[in-house]
Steps between C-alpha positions, in 0.01 A plus 500: 500500500566578134129557439452745786291784350645747753852438369414410140193687376299283258706187583350282226561755227811474279694817582873426452593862573438437870813280512731734310761734641392737775591787266210400275254447786297808590404383848771282657387252761560578865452139614777264601872558547649767278164527316592201284183370336625141469703469819235285670594211272832472681390581855592785733747597768721237662333218307542648154616252239879507472480368143256762367758659269606161364135405443430828319811469280427132426144574394621783276762273340244224443254735328775651283622154397150383411431814297835465323406160362120517470231741392192486724168543325144503619288199408269599211152582621603556861429857601507667837314819574648792693362366829647152439159340488627221271783392730473173692690453826653186644394383843700387798747657739636735237294625210604634164322591179490253212592664172490264202786583267706360215880478513641550150876464441667820381775314314570176312499171692879488498533854634232442765682185613828692514346786703342259748830314548681831555257590780545176694 
């Protein structure tokens, strides 16, 4: 569904602008309820996920906490072209891209330990 070329032109290409605010999008989608481009992740109508807002907020908090403590860097020598030709995908029921990266602490060991304990 997320790689549907009718809904997402050039689905394998890295175009983060397509997921930004509708104000920034020139041609808003007319698919799905309320033209929400990611609503299909949580279902539709009477069977829509009741915890979708909790899931969204939890994911945001997790990313913010990780980025507070660590700096993410690309593995040296690993380059991806504009059409994502260097990206490998996992197999199985759900697929996701594999992006090799390095987690580098932003602070001293003591401060990193303190920040991690504060987040638990």
